[in-house]
N, CA, C, O and CB atoms as a CASP TS submission, in Angstrom:
PFRMAT TS
TARGET T0000
AUTHOR 0000-0000-0000
METHOD Language model
MODEL 1
PARENT N/A
ATOM      1  N   MET     1      68.358  33.311 -37.987  1.00  0.00           N
ATOM      2  CA  MET     1      67.965  34.543 -37.380  1.00  0.00           C
ATOM      3  C   MET     1      66.458  34.711 -37.589  1.00  0.00           C
ATOM      4  O   MET     1      65.920  34.371 -38.643  1.00  0.00           O
ATOM      5  CB  MET     1      68.767  35.732 -37.964  1.00  0.00           C
ATOM      6  N   LYS     2      65.799  35.237 -36.573  1.00  0.00           N
ATOM      7  CA  LYS     2      64.360  35.475 -36.674  1.00  0.00           C
ATOM      8  C   LYS     2      64.105  36.935 -37.027  1.00  0.00           C
ATOM      9  O   LYS     2      64.733  37.840 -36.477  1.00  0.00           O
ATOM     10  CB  LYS     2      63.643  35.101 -35.350  1.00  0.00           C
ATOM     11  N   VAL     3      63.173  37.149 -37.953  1.00  0.00           N
ATOM     12  CA  VAL     3      62.812  38.489 -38.402  1.00  0.00           C
ATOM     13  C   VAL     3      61.310  38.642 -38.286  1.00  0.00           C
ATOM     14  O   VAL     3      60.558  37.781 -38.743  1.00  0.00           O
ATOM     15  CB  VAL     3      63.288  38.750 -39.861  1.00  0.00           C
ATOM     16  N   ALA     4      60.865  39.736 -37.674  1.00  0.00           N
ATOM     17  CA  ALA     4      59.431  40.032 -37.589  1.00  0.00           C
ATOM     18  C   ALA     4      59.154  41.324 -38.340  1.00  0.00           C
ATOM     19  O   ALA     4      59.816  42.337 -38.112  1.00  0.00           O
ATOM     20  CB  ALA     4      58.961  40.143 -36.102  1.00  0.00           C
ATOM     21  N   LEU     5      58.178  41.289 -39.234  1.00  0.00           N
ATOM     22  CA  LEU     5      57.724  42.475 -39.953  1.00  0.00           C
ATOM     23  C   LEU     5      56.383  42.889 -39.367  1.00  0.00           C
ATOM     24  O   LEU     5      55.472  42.066 -39.275  1.00  0.00           O
ATOM     25  CB  LEU     5      57.613  42.209 -41.496  1.00  0.00           C
ATOM     26  N   LEU     6      56.250  44.121 -38.978  1.00  0.00           N
ATOM     27  CA  LEU     6      54.987  44.631 -38.452  1.00  0.00           C
ATOM     28  C   LEU     6      54.453  45.668 -39.422  1.00  0.00           C
ATOM     29  O   LEU     6      55.135  46.641 -39.746  1.00  0.00           O
ATOM     30  CB  LEU     6      55.165  45.238 -37.024  1.00  0.00           C
ATOM     31  N   GLY     7      53.234  45.455 -39.883  1.00  0.00           N
ATOM     32  CA  GLY     7      52.649  46.406 -40.803  1.00  0.00           C
ATOM     33  C   GLY     7      51.413  45.839 -41.463  1.00  0.00           C
ATOM     34  O   GLY     7      51.046  44.692 -41.210  1.00  0.00           O
ATOM     35  N   PRO     8      50.769  46.622 -42.300  1.00  0.00           N
ATOM     36  CA  PRO     8      49.580  46.130 -43.003  1.00  0.00           C
ATOM     37  C   PRO     8      49.962  45.033 -43.977  1.00  0.00           C
ATOM     38  O   PRO     8      50.967  45.133 -44.682  1.00  0.00           O
ATOM     39  CB  PRO     8      48.870  47.276 -43.746  1.00  0.00           C
ATOM     40  N   TYR     9      49.160  43.993 -44.010  1.00  0.00           N
ATOM     41  CA  TYR     9      49.432  42.848 -44.881  1.00  0.00           C
ATOM     42  C   TYR     9      48.120  42.396 -45.496  1.00  0.00           C
ATOM     43  O   TYR     9      47.106  42.349 -44.799  1.00  0.00           O
ATOM     44  CB  TYR     9      50.115  41.680 -44.095  1.00  0.00           C
ATOM     45  N   PRO    10      48.107  42.060 -46.786  1.00  0.00           N
ATOM     46  CA  PRO    10      46.872  41.641 -47.453  1.00  0.00           C
ATOM     47  C   PRO    10      46.472  40.207 -47.073  1.00  0.00           C
ATOM     48  O   PRO    10      46.885  39.253 -47.733  1.00  0.00           O
ATOM     49  CB  PRO    10      47.036  41.751 -48.971  1.00  0.00           C
ATOM     50  N   LEU    11      45.681  40.060 -46.026  1.00  0.00           N
ATOM     51  CA  LEU    11      45.310  38.725 -45.545  1.00  0.00           C
ATOM     52  C   LEU    11      44.540  37.928 -46.591  1.00  0.00           C
ATOM     53  O   LEU    11      44.601  36.699 -46.586  1.00  0.00           O
ATOM     54  CB  LEU    11      44.479  38.840 -44.281  1.00  0.00           C
ATOM     55  N   ARG    12      43.824  38.592 -47.479  1.00  0.00           N
ATOM     56  CA  ARG    12      43.119  37.854 -48.542  1.00  0.00           C
ATOM     57  C   ARG    12      44.109  37.105 -49.423  1.00  0.00           C
ATOM     58  O   ARG    12      43.745  36.117 -50.061  1.00  0.00           O
ATOM     59  CB  ARG    12      42.269  38.815 -49.402  1.00  0.00           C
ATOM     60  N   TRP    13      45.351  37.562 -49.465  1.00  0.00           N
ATOM     61  CA  TRP    13      46.405  36.906 -50.229  1.00  0.00           C
ATOM     62  C   TRP    13      46.737  35.545 -49.612  1.00  0.00           C
ATOM     63  O   TRP    13      47.119  34.625 -50.335  1.00  0.00           O
ATOM     64  CB  TRP    13      47.665  37.796 -50.286  1.00  0.00           C
ATOM     65  N   CYS    14      46.599  35.401 -48.294  1.00  0.00           N
ATOM     66  CA  CYS    14      46.873  34.123 -47.620  1.00  0.00           C
ATOM     67  C   CYS    14      45.851  33.065 -48.015  1.00  0.00           C
ATOM     68  O   CYS    14      46.170  31.877 -48.066  1.00  0.00           O
ATOM     69  CB  CYS    14      46.870  34.308 -46.094  1.00  0.00           C
ATOM     70  N   GLN    15      44.628  33.494 -48.293  1.00  0.00           N
ATOM     71  CA  GLN    15      43.555  32.549 -48.566  1.00  0.00           C
ATOM     72  C   GLN    15      43.569  32.045 -50.003  1.00  0.00           C
ATOM     73  O   GLN    15      43.251  30.881 -50.248  1.00  0.00           O
ATOM     74  CB  GLN    15      42.226  33.185 -48.268  1.00  0.00           C
ATOM     75  N   SER    16      43.929  32.892 -50.946  1.00  0.00           N
ATOM     76  CA  SER    16      43.984  32.457 -52.346  1.00  0.00           C
ATOM     77  C   SER    16      45.006  33.311 -53.105  1.00  0.00           C
ATOM     78  O   SER    16      44.629  34.199 -53.870  1.00  0.00           O
ATOM     79  CB  SER    16      42.574  32.559 -53.017  1.00  0.00           C
ATOM     80  N   PRO    17      46.298  33.040 -52.893  1.00  0.00           N
ATOM     81  CA  PRO    17      47.335  33.890 -53.482  1.00  0.00           C
ATOM     82  C   PRO    17      47.355  33.924 -54.996  1.00  0.00           C
ATOM     83  O   PRO    17      47.783  34.922 -55.576  1.00  0.00           O
ATOM     84  CB  PRO    17      48.652  33.447 -53.008  1.00  0.00           C
ATOM     85  N   HIS    18      46.908  32.872 -55.653  1.00  0.00           N
ATOM     86  CA  HIS    18      46.986  32.853 -57.111  1.00  0.00           C
ATOM     87  C   HIS    18      45.739  33.439 -57.765  1.00  0.00           C
ATOM     88  O   HIS    18      45.743  33.723 -58.962  1.00  0.00           O
ATOM     89  CB  HIS    18      47.198  31.436 -57.599  1.00  0.00           C
ATOM     90  N   ASP    19      44.667  33.623 -56.981  1.00  0.00           N
ATOM     91  CA  ASP    19      43.435  34.182 -57.517  1.00  0.00           C
ATOM     92  C   ASP    19      43.231  35.636 -57.117  1.00  0.00           C
ATOM     93  O   ASP    19      42.257  36.264 -57.532  1.00  0.00           O
ATOM     94  CB  ASP    19      42.261  33.364 -57.060  1.00  0.00           C
ATOM     95  N   THR    20      44.142  36.174 -56.316  1.00  0.00           N
ATOM     96  CA  THR    20      43.996  37.526 -55.794  1.00  0.00           C
ATOM     97  C   THR    20      45.066  38.418 -56.401  1.00  0.00           C
ATOM     98  O   THR    20      46.245  38.065 -56.360  1.00  0.00           O
ATOM     99  CB  THR    20      44.083  37.538 -54.252  1.00  0.00           C
ATOM    100  N   PRO    21      44.693  39.563 -56.961  1.00  0.00           N
ATOM    101  CA  PRO    21      45.715  40.459 -57.505  1.00  0.00           C
ATOM    102  C   PRO    21      46.598  41.013 -56.386  1.00  0.00           C
ATOM    103  O   PRO    21      46.141  41.213 -55.260  1.00  0.00           O
ATOM    104  CB  PRO    21      45.060  41.614 -58.288  1.00  0.00           C
ATOM    105  N   VAL    22      47.846  41.253 -56.708  1.00  0.00           N
ATOM    106  CA  VAL    22      48.756  41.835 -55.726  1.00  0.00           C
ATOM    107  C   VAL    22      48.268  43.239 -55.407  1.00  0.00           C
ATOM    108  O   VAL    22      48.003  44.030 -56.312  1.00  0.00           O
ATOM    109  CB  VAL    22      50.233  41.855 -56.252  1.00  0.00           C
ATOM    110  N   PRO    23      48.151  43.547 -54.120  1.00  0.00           N
ATOM    111  CA  PRO    23      47.653  44.867 -53.732  1.00  0.00           C
ATOM    112  C   PRO    23      48.686  45.949 -54.012  1.00  0.00           C
ATOM    113  O   PRO    23      49.828  45.660 -54.370  1.00  0.00           O
ATOM    114  CB  PRO    23      47.272  44.878 -52.251  1.00  0.00           C
ATOM    115  N   GLY    24      48.276  47.171 -53.847  1.00  0.00           N
ATOM    116  CA  GLY    24      49.194  48.286 -53.997  1.00  0.00           C
ATOM    117  C   GLY    24      49.515  48.890 -52.642  1.00  0.00           C
ATOM    118  O   GLY    24      49.008  48.432 -51.618  1.00  0.00           O
ATOM    119  N   GLY    25      50.341  49.900 -52.631  1.00  0.00           N
ATOM    120  CA  GLY    25      50.648  50.622 -51.412  1.00  0.00           C
ATOM    121  C   GLY    25      51.522  49.849 -50.446  1.00  0.00           C
ATOM    122  O   GLY    25      52.325  49.002 -50.838  1.00  0.00           O
ATOM    123  N   VAL    26      51.345  50.162 -49.176  1.00  0.00           N
ATOM    124  CA  VAL    26      52.176  49.571 -48.131  1.00  0.00           C
ATOM    125  C   VAL    26      51.959  48.062 -48.037  1.00  0.00           C
ATOM    126  O   VAL    26      52.904  47.322 -47.761  1.00  0.00           O
ATOM    127  CB  VAL    26      51.879  50.228 -46.783  1.00  0.00           C
ATOM    128  N   ASP    27      50.728  47.594 -48.263  1.00  0.00           N
ATOM    129  CA  ASP    27      50.455  46.146 -48.255  1.00  0.00           C
ATOM    130  C   ASP    27      51.379  45.423 -49.234  1.00  0.00           C
ATOM    131  O   ASP    27      51.934  44.373 -48.908  1.00  0.00           O
ATOM    132  CB  ASP    27      48.971  45.865 -48.617  1.00  0.00           C
ATOM    133  N   ALA    28      51.542  45.979 -50.418  1.00  0.00           N
ATOM    134  CA  ALA    28      52.390  45.359 -51.440  1.00  0.00           C
ATOM    135  C   ALA    28      53.851  45.343 -51.011  1.00  0.00           C
ATOM    136  O   ALA    28      54.573  44.388 -51.296  1.00  0.00           O
ATOM    137  CB  ALA    28      52.246  46.097 -52.772  1.00  0.00           C
ATOM    138  N   VAL    29      54.286  46.392 -50.330  1.00  0.00           N
ATOM    139  CA  VAL    29      55.672  46.460 -49.869  1.00  0.00           C
ATOM    140  C   VAL    29      55.927  45.404 -48.801  1.00  0.00           C
ATOM    141  O   VAL    29      56.945  44.712 -48.846  1.00  0.00           O
ATOM    142  CB  VAL    29      55.995  47.864 -49.322  1.00  0.00           C
ATOM    143  N   VAL    30      55.012  45.273 -47.841  1.00  0.00           N
ATOM    144  CA  VAL    30      55.180  44.269 -46.784  1.00  0.00           C
ATOM    145  C   VAL    30      55.155  42.861 -47.379  1.00  0.00           C
ATOM    146  O   VAL    30      55.945  42.006 -46.978  1.00  0.00           O
ATOM    147  CB  VAL    30      54.073  44.418 -45.710  1.00  0.00           C
ATOM    148  N   LEU    31      54.261  42.618 -48.325  1.00  0.00           N
ATOM    149  CA  LEU    31      54.193  41.316 -48.995  1.00  0.00           C
ATOM    150  C   LEU    31      55.501  41.012 -49.729  1.00  0.00           C
ATOM    151  O   LEU    31      56.049  39.919 -49.588  1.00  0.00           O
ATOM    152  CB  LEU    31      53.009  41.279 -49.983  1.00  0.00           C
ATOM    153  N   ALA    32      55.997  41.960 -50.501  1.00  0.00           N
ATOM    154  CA  ALA    32      57.235  41.759 -51.261  1.00  0.00           C
ATOM    155  C   ALA    32      58.431  41.568 -50.330  1.00  0.00           C
ATOM    156  O   ALA    32      59.293  40.731 -50.595  1.00  0.00           O
ATOM    157  CB  ALA    32      57.486  42.949 -52.198  1.00  0.00           C
ATOM    158  N   LEU    33      58.488  42.322 -49.266  1.00  0.00           N
ATOM    159  CA  LEU    33      59.590  42.199 -48.318  1.00  0.00           C
ATOM    160  C   LEU    33      59.558  40.845 -47.616  1.00  0.00           C
ATOM    161  O   LEU    33      60.600  40.214 -47.439  1.00  0.00           O
ATOM    162  CB  LEU    33      59.535  43.330 -47.286  1.00  0.00           C
ATOM    163  N   ALA    34      58.370  40.395 -47.217  1.00  0.00           N
ATOM    164  CA  ALA    34      58.243  39.080 -46.571  1.00  0.00           C
ATOM    165  C   ALA    34      58.694  37.978 -47.521  1.00  0.00           C
ATOM    166  O   ALA    34      59.425  37.073 -47.119  1.00  0.00           O
ATOM    167  CB  ALA    34      56.785  38.830 -46.118  1.00  0.00           C
ATOM    168  N   ARG    35      58.267  38.047 -48.766  1.00  0.00           N
ATOM    169  CA  ARG    35      58.670  37.045 -49.760  1.00  0.00           C
ATOM    170  C   ARG    35      60.179  37.041 -49.960  1.00  0.00           C
ATOM    171  O   ARG    35      60.811  35.985 -49.983  1.00  0.00           O
ATOM    172  CB  ARG    35      57.968  37.306 -51.095  1.00  0.00           C
ATOM    173  N   GLY    36      60.740  38.221 -50.101  1.00  0.00           N
ATOM    174  CA  GLY    36      62.178  38.332 -50.336  1.00  0.00           C
ATOM    175  C   GLY    36      62.998  37.830 -49.160  1.00  0.00           C
ATOM    176  O   GLY    36      63.973  37.101 -49.344  1.00  0.00           O
ATOM    177  N   LEU    37      62.609  38.216 -47.956  1.00  0.00           N
ATOM    178  CA  LEU    37      63.345  37.770 -46.778  1.00  0.00           C
ATOM    179  C   LEU    37      63.195  36.267 -46.562  1.00  0.00           C
ATOM    180  O   LEU    37      64.147  35.604 -46.150  1.00  0.00           O
ATOM    181  CB  LEU    37      62.870  38.524 -45.542  1.00  0.00           C
ATOM    182  N   ALA    38      62.002  35.722 -46.838  1.00  0.00           N
ATOM    183  CA  ALA    38      61.772  34.288 -46.665  1.00  0.00           C
ATOM    184  C   ALA    38      62.650  33.467 -47.608  1.00  0.00           C
ATOM    185  O   ALA    38      62.940  32.303 -47.330  1.00  0.00           O
ATOM    186  CB  ALA    38      60.297  33.955 -46.901  1.00  0.00           C
ATOM    187  N   ALA    39      63.070  34.061 -48.709  1.00  0.00           N
ATOM    188  CA  ALA    39      63.924  33.357 -49.670  1.00  0.00           C
ATOM    189  C   ALA    39      65.391  33.330 -49.241  1.00  0.00           C
ATOM    190  O   ALA    39      66.201  32.619 -49.835  1.00  0.00           O
ATOM    191  CB  ALA    39      63.807  34.007 -51.035  1.00  0.00           C
ATOM    192  N   CYS    40      65.729  34.104 -48.211  1.00  0.00           N
ATOM    193  CA  CYS    40      67.112  34.149 -47.733  1.00  0.00           C
ATOM    194  C   CYS    40      67.383  32.981 -46.789  1.00  0.00           C
ATOM    195  O   CYS    40      66.643  32.794 -45.823  1.00  0.00           O
ATOM    196  CB  CYS    40      67.402  35.492 -47.024  1.00  0.00           C
ATOM    197  N   PRO    41      68.415  32.199 -47.041  1.00  0.00           N
ATOM    198  CA  PRO    41      68.734  31.072 -46.170  1.00  0.00           C
ATOM    199  C   PRO    41      69.040  31.555 -44.748  1.00  0.00           C
ATOM    200  O   PRO    41      69.709  32.569 -44.547  1.00  0.00           O
ATOM    201  CB  PRO    41      69.929  30.279 -46.735  1.00  0.00           C
ATOM    202  N   GLY    42      68.542  30.818 -43.791  1.00  0.00           N
ATOM    203  CA  GLY    42      68.841  31.118 -42.392  1.00  0.00           C
ATOM    204  C   GLY    42      67.924  32.122 -41.729  1.00  0.00           C
ATOM    205  O   GLY    42      68.099  32.426 -40.549  1.00  0.00           O
ATOM    206  N   LEU    43      66.937  32.652 -42.466  1.00  0.00           N
ATOM    207  CA  LEU    43      65.997  33.604 -41.874  1.00  0.00           C
ATOM    208  C   LEU    43      64.654  32.936 -41.631  1.00  0.00           C
ATOM    209  O   LEU    43      64.126  32.242 -42.500  1.00  0.00           O
ATOM    210  CB  LEU    43      65.823  34.835 -42.781  1.00  0.00           C
ATOM    211  N   GLU    44      64.113  33.148 -40.453  1.00  0.00           N
ATOM    212  CA  GLU    44      62.767  32.693 -40.115  1.00  0.00           C
ATOM    213  C   GLU    44      61.901  33.947 -40.022  1.00  0.00           C
ATOM    214  O   GLU    44      62.049  34.746 -39.097  1.00  0.00           O
ATOM    215  CB  GLU    44      62.743  31.853 -38.760  1.00  0.00           C
ATOM    216  N   VAL    45      61.005  34.109 -40.979  1.00  0.00           N
ATOM    217  CA  VAL    45      60.234  35.350 -41.118  1.00  0.00           C
ATOM    218  C   VAL    45      58.819  35.181 -40.586  1.00  0.00           C
ATOM    219  O   VAL    45      58.149  34.184 -40.857  1.00  0.00           O
ATOM    220  CB  VAL    45      60.190  35.792 -42.582  1.00  0.00           C
ATOM    221  N   THR    46      58.379  36.174 -39.824  1.00  0.00           N
ATOM    222  CA  THR    46      57.003  36.241 -39.333  1.00  0.00           C
ATOM    223  C   THR    46      56.475  37.641 -39.613  1.00  0.00           C
ATOM    224  O   THR    46      57.149  38.633 -39.335  1.00  0.00           O
ATOM    225  CB  THR    46      56.917  35.898 -37.802  1.00  0.00           C
ATOM    226  N   VAL    47      55.275  37.717 -40.159  1.00  0.00           N
ATOM    227  CA  VAL    47      54.603  38.999 -40.388  1.00  0.00           C
ATOM    228  C   VAL    47      53.529  39.141 -39.325  1.00  0.00           C
ATOM    229  O   VAL    47      52.776  38.202 -39.065  1.00  0.00           O
ATOM    230  CB  VAL    47      53.990  39.090 -41.840  1.00  0.00           C
ATOM    231  N   VAL    48      53.456  40.319 -38.707  1.00  0.00           N
ATOM    232  CA  VAL    48      52.430  40.611 -37.713  1.00  0.00           C
ATOM    233  C   VAL    48      51.624  41.796 -38.228  1.00  0.00           C
ATOM    234  O   VAL    48      52.178  42.842 -38.568  1.00  0.00           O
ATOM    235  CB  VAL    48      53.057  40.911 -36.299  1.00  0.00           C
ATOM    236  N   THR    49      50.312  41.617 -38.279  1.00  0.00           N
ATOM    237  CA  THR    49      49.434  42.659 -38.779  1.00  0.00           C
ATOM    238  C   THR    49      48.190  42.731 -37.889  1.00  0.00           C
ATOM    239  O   THR    49      48.013  41.899 -37.000  1.00  0.00           O
ATOM    240  CB  THR    49      49.047  42.394 -40.262  1.00  0.00           C
ATOM    241  N   ALA    50      47.345  43.709 -38.126  1.00  0.00           N
ATOM    242  CA  ALA    50      46.092  43.841 -37.382  1.00  0.00           C
ATOM    243  C   ALA    50      44.930  43.695 -38.360  1.00  0.00           C
ATOM    244  O   ALA    50      45.022  44.108 -39.516  1.00  0.00           O
ATOM    245  CB  ALA    50      46.022  45.214 -36.626  1.00  0.00           C
ATOM    246  N   GLU    51      43.837  43.104 -37.884  1.00  0.00           N
ATOM    247  CA  GLU    51      42.676  42.860 -38.746  1.00  0.00           C
ATOM    248  C   GLU    51      41.400  43.207 -37.990  1.00  0.00           C
ATOM    249  O   GLU    51      41.143  42.642 -36.927  1.00  0.00           O
ATOM    250  CB  GLU    51      42.640  41.381 -39.229  1.00  0.00           C
ATOM    251  N   PRO    52      40.598  44.125 -38.520  1.00  0.00           N
ATOM    252  CA  PRO    52      39.322  44.450 -37.871  1.00  0.00           C
ATOM    253  C   PRO    52      38.419  43.223 -37.804  1.00  0.00           C
ATOM    254  O   PRO    52      38.409  42.401 -38.720  1.00  0.00           O
ATOM    255  CB  PRO    52      38.610  45.588 -38.621  1.00  0.00           C
ATOM    256  N   GLY    53      37.676  43.105 -36.736  1.00  0.00           N
ATOM    257  CA  GLY    53      36.700  42.033 -36.618  1.00  0.00           C
ATOM    258  C   GLY    53      37.204  40.788 -35.918  1.00  0.00           C
ATOM    259  O   GLY    53      36.402  39.937 -35.533  1.00  0.00           O
ATOM    260  N   LEU    54      38.503  40.657 -35.742  1.00  0.00           N
ATOM    261  CA  LEU    54      39.017  39.490 -35.026  1.00  0.00           C
ATOM    262  C   LEU    54      38.821  39.678 -33.525  1.00  0.00           C
ATOM    263  O   LEU    54      38.905  40.794 -33.013  1.00  0.00           O
ATOM    264  CB  LEU    54      40.513  39.255 -35.354  1.00  0.00           C
ATOM    265  N   THR    55      38.563  38.581 -32.833  1.00  0.00           N
ATOM    266  CA  THR    55      38.449  38.645 -31.374  1.00  0.00           C
ATOM    267  C   THR    55      39.661  38.017 -30.704  1.00  0.00           C
ATOM    268  O   THR    55      39.889  38.220 -29.512  1.00  0.00           O
ATOM    269  CB  THR    55      37.169  37.947 -30.904  1.00  0.00           C
ATOM    270  N   ALA    56      40.434  37.258 -31.462  1.00  0.00           N
ATOM    271  CA  ALA    56      41.651  36.624 -30.952  1.00  0.00           C
ATOM    272  C   ALA    56      42.667  36.568 -32.083  1.00  0.00           C
ATOM    273  O   ALA    56      42.284  36.590 -33.253  1.00  0.00           O
ATOM    274  CB  ALA    56      41.358  35.191 -30.386  1.00  0.00           C
ATOM    275  N   PRO    57      43.955  36.495 -31.759  1.00  0.00           N
ATOM    276  CA  PRO    57      44.968  36.376 -32.818  1.00  0.00           C
ATOM    277  C   PRO    57      44.722  35.142 -33.680  1.00  0.00           C
ATOM    278  O   PRO    57      44.235  34.119 -33.201  1.00  0.00           O
ATOM    279  CB  PRO    57      46.377  36.315 -32.209  1.00  0.00           C
ATOM    280  N   LYS    58      45.068  35.260 -34.956  1.00  0.00           N
ATOM    281  CA  LYS    58      44.869  34.158 -35.898  1.00  0.00           C
ATOM    282  C   LYS    58      46.133  33.996 -36.738  1.00  0.00           C
ATOM    283  O   LYS    58      46.750  34.976 -37.156  1.00  0.00           O
ATOM    284  CB  LYS    58      43.623  34.411 -36.808  1.00  0.00           C
ATOM    285  N   ARG    59      46.506  32.736 -36.976  1.00  0.00           N
ATOM    286  CA  ARG    59      47.702  32.439 -37.766  1.00  0.00           C
ATOM    287  C   ARG    59      47.307  32.034 -39.180  1.00  0.00           C
ATOM    288  O   ARG    59      46.391  31.240 -39.392  1.00  0.00           O
ATOM    289  CB  ARG    59      48.537  31.321 -37.100  1.00  0.00           C
ATOM    290  N   TYR    60      48.024  32.604 -40.133  1.00  0.00           N
ATOM    291  CA  TYR    60      47.867  32.250 -41.539  1.00  0.00           C
ATOM    292  C   TYR    60      49.219  31.762 -42.041  1.00  0.00           C
ATOM    293  O   TYR    60      50.258  32.169 -41.522  1.00  0.00           O
ATOM    294  CB  TYR    60      47.343  33.468 -42.390  1.00  0.00           C
ATOM    295  N   GLY    61      49.212  30.908 -43.028  1.00  0.00           N
ATOM    296  CA  GLY    61      50.463  30.490 -43.661  1.00  0.00           C
ATOM    297  C   GLY    61      50.783  31.412 -44.817  1.00  0.00           C
ATOM    298  O   GLY    61      49.898  31.769 -45.595  1.00  0.00           O
ATOM    299  N   GLY    62      52.024  31.795 -44.935  1.00  0.00           N
ATOM    300  CA  GLY    62      52.458  32.603 -46.069  1.00  0.00           C
ATOM    301  C   GLY    62      53.250  31.729 -47.019  1.00  0.00           C
ATOM    302  O   GLY    62      53.151  30.503 -46.976  1.00  0.00           O
ATOM    303  N   GLU    63      54.011  32.339 -47.848  1.00  0.00           N
ATOM    304  CA  GLU    63      54.846  31.617 -48.805  1.00  0.00           C
ATOM    305  C   GLU    63      56.237  31.442 -48.193  1.00  0.00           C
ATOM    306  O   GLU    63      57.182  32.141 -48.559  1.00  0.00           O
ATOM    307  CB  GLU    63      54.923  32.377 -50.179  1.00  0.00           C
ATOM    308  N   GLY    64      56.348  30.504 -47.263  1.00  0.00           N
ATOM    309  CA  GLY    64      57.621  30.282 -46.588  1.00  0.00           C
ATOM    310  C   GLY    64      57.772  31.100 -45.324  1.00  0.00           C
ATOM    311  O   GLY    64      58.872  31.193 -44.780  1.00  0.00           O
ATOM    312  N   TYR    65      56.700  31.691 -44.848  1.00  0.00           N
ATOM    313  CA  TYR    65      56.723  32.482 -43.623  1.00  0.00           C
ATOM    314  C   TYR    65      55.343  32.421 -42.978  1.00  0.00           C
ATOM    315  O   TYR    65      54.364  32.037 -43.618  1.00  0.00           O
ATOM    316  CB  TYR    65      57.142  33.959 -43.911  1.00  0.00           C
ATOM    317  N   ASP    66      55.276  32.803 -41.708  1.00  0.00           N
ATOM    318  CA  ASP    66      53.997  32.838 -40.997  1.00  0.00           C
ATOM    319  C   ASP    66      53.451  34.250 -40.965  1.00  0.00           C
ATOM    320  O   ASP    66      54.207  35.222 -40.951  1.00  0.00           O
ATOM    321  CB  ASP    66      54.150  32.297 -39.568  1.00  0.00           C
ATOM    322  N   VAL    67      52.129  34.357 -40.954  1.00  0.00           N
ATOM    323  CA  VAL    67      51.447  35.639 -40.820  1.00  0.00           C
ATOM    324  C   VAL    67      50.533  35.533 -39.604  1.00  0.00           C
ATOM    325  O   VAL    67      49.690  34.639 -39.533  1.00  0.00           O
ATOM    326  CB  VAL    67      50.636  36.013 -42.126  1.00  0.00           C
ATOM    327  N   TRP    68      50.698  36.432 -38.662  1.00  0.00           N
ATOM    328  CA  TRP    68      49.832  36.498 -37.488  1.00  0.00           C
ATOM    329  C   TRP    68      49.010  37.766 -37.572  1.00  0.00           C
ATOM    330  O   TRP    68      49.554  38.855 -37.757  1.00  0.00           O
ATOM    331  CB  TRP    68      50.656  36.455 -36.168  1.00  0.00           C
ATOM    332  N   ALA    69      47.701  37.629 -37.438  1.00  0.00           N
ATOM    333  CA  ALA    69      46.795  38.779 -37.422  1.00  0.00           C
ATOM    334  C   ALA    69      46.275  38.954 -36.006  1.00  0.00           C
ATOM    335  O   ALA    69      45.735  38.021 -35.412  1.00  0.00           O
ATOM    336  CB  ALA    69      45.615  38.595 -38.435  1.00  0.00           C
ATOM    337  N   ALA    70      46.438  40.133 -35.481  1.00  0.00           N
ATOM    338  CA  ALA    70      45.934  40.472 -34.153  1.00  0.00           C
ATOM    339  C   ALA    70      44.640  41.263 -34.321  1.00  0.00           C
ATOM    340  O   ALA    70      44.439  41.901 -35.354  1.00  0.00           O
ATOM    341  CB  ALA    70      46.993  41.287 -33.332  1.00  0.00           C
ATOM    342  N   PRO    71      43.767  41.231 -33.328  1.00  0.00           N
ATOM    343  CA  PRO    71      42.555  42.054 -33.411  1.00  0.00           C
ATOM    344  C   PRO    71      42.932  43.526 -33.568  1.00  0.00           C
ATOM    345  O   PRO    71      43.838  44.020 -32.897  1.00  0.00           O
ATOM    346  CB  PRO    71      41.666  41.856 -32.153  1.00  0.00           C
ATOM    347  N   TYR    72      42.236  44.209 -34.452  1.00  0.00           N
ATOM    348  CA  TYR    72      42.484  45.633 -34.683  1.00  0.00           C
ATOM    349  C   TYR    72      41.931  46.399 -33.497  1.00  0.00           C
ATOM    350  O   TYR    72      40.717  46.429 -33.297  1.00  0.00           O
ATOM    351  CB  TYR    72      41.836  46.125 -36.026  1.00  0.00           C
ATOM    352  N   PRO    73      42.788  47.014 -32.714  1.00  0.00           N
ATOM    353  CA  PRO    73      42.323  47.665 -31.485  1.00  0.00           C
ATOM    354  C   PRO    73      41.584  48.964 -31.736  1.00  0.00           C
ATOM    355  O   PRO    73      41.636  49.540 -32.823  1.00  0.00           O
ATOM    356  CB  PRO    73      43.486  47.930 -30.579  1.00  0.00           C
ATOM    357  N   ARG    74      40.912  49.396 -30.720  1.00  0.00           N
ATOM    358  CA  ARG    74      40.249  50.705 -30.802  1.00  0.00           C
ATOM    359  C   ARG    74      41.320  51.770 -30.933  1.00  0.00           C
ATOM    360  O   ARG    74      42.420  51.617 -30.401  1.00  0.00           O
ATOM    361  CB  ARG    74      39.343  50.974 -29.549  1.00  0.00           C
ATOM    362  N   GLY    75      41.014  52.826 -31.623  1.00  0.00           N
ATOM    363  CA  GLY    75      41.979  53.888 -31.823  1.00  0.00           C
ATOM    364  C   GLY    75      42.366  54.028 -33.277  1.00  0.00           C
ATOM    365  O   GLY    75      43.078  54.957 -33.659  1.00  0.00           O
ATOM    366  N   GLY    76      41.882  53.079 -34.100  1.00  0.00           N
ATOM    367  CA  GLY    76      42.089  53.185 -35.548  1.00  0.00           C
ATOM    368  C   GLY    76      43.530  53.313 -35.958  1.00  0.00           C
ATOM    369  O   GLY    76      44.362  52.488 -35.579  1.00  0.00           O
ATOM    370  N   ARG    77      43.838  54.329 -36.723  1.00  0.00           N
ATOM    371  CA  ARG    77      45.173  54.502 -37.285  1.00  0.00           C
ATOM    372  C   ARG    77      46.229  54.748 -36.219  1.00  0.00           C
ATOM    373  O   ARG    77      47.403  54.439 -36.420  1.00  0.00           O
ATOM    374  CB  ARG    77      45.172  55.642 -38.265  1.00  0.00           C
ATOM    375  N   LEU    78      45.816  55.300 -35.093  1.00  0.00           N
ATOM    376  CA  LEU    78      46.766  55.568 -34.034  1.00  0.00           C
ATOM    377  C   LEU    78      47.443  54.283 -33.568  1.00  0.00           C
ATOM    378  O   LEU    78      48.650  54.272 -33.328  1.00  0.00           O
ATOM    379  CB  LEU    78      46.073  56.255 -32.867  1.00  0.00           C
ATOM    380  N   THR    79      46.676  53.199 -33.438  1.00  0.00           N
ATOM    381  CA  THR    79      47.232  51.938 -32.952  1.00  0.00           C
ATOM    382  C   THR    79      47.435  50.917 -34.065  1.00  0.00           C
ATOM    383  O   THR    79      48.094  49.901 -33.843  1.00  0.00           O
ATOM    384  CB  THR    79      46.331  51.355 -31.891  1.00  0.00           C
ATOM    385  N   GLY    80      46.887  51.155 -35.260  1.00  0.00           N
ATOM    386  CA  GLY    80      47.026  50.204 -36.359  1.00  0.00           C
ATOM    387  C   GLY    80      48.416  50.132 -36.872  1.00  0.00           C
ATOM    388  O   GLY    80      48.692  49.372 -37.801  1.00  0.00           O
TER
END
């Protein structure tokens, strides 16, 4: 089964997970949920988040799941 999580995700964690402290707030919840779901047999997990400054979607590798960052659109929190 495929599962997509949409929400804020700590992209700096993708670049150096062992050197970066676990964030707090909603970022930490999305990270923990992605990790937990990825550990379940038969689930294919993808996290979708938005990142300011991107001009095109970018793929990051997670811990057994994929992370896709989309450009953060105009409108700030309304569309984030």
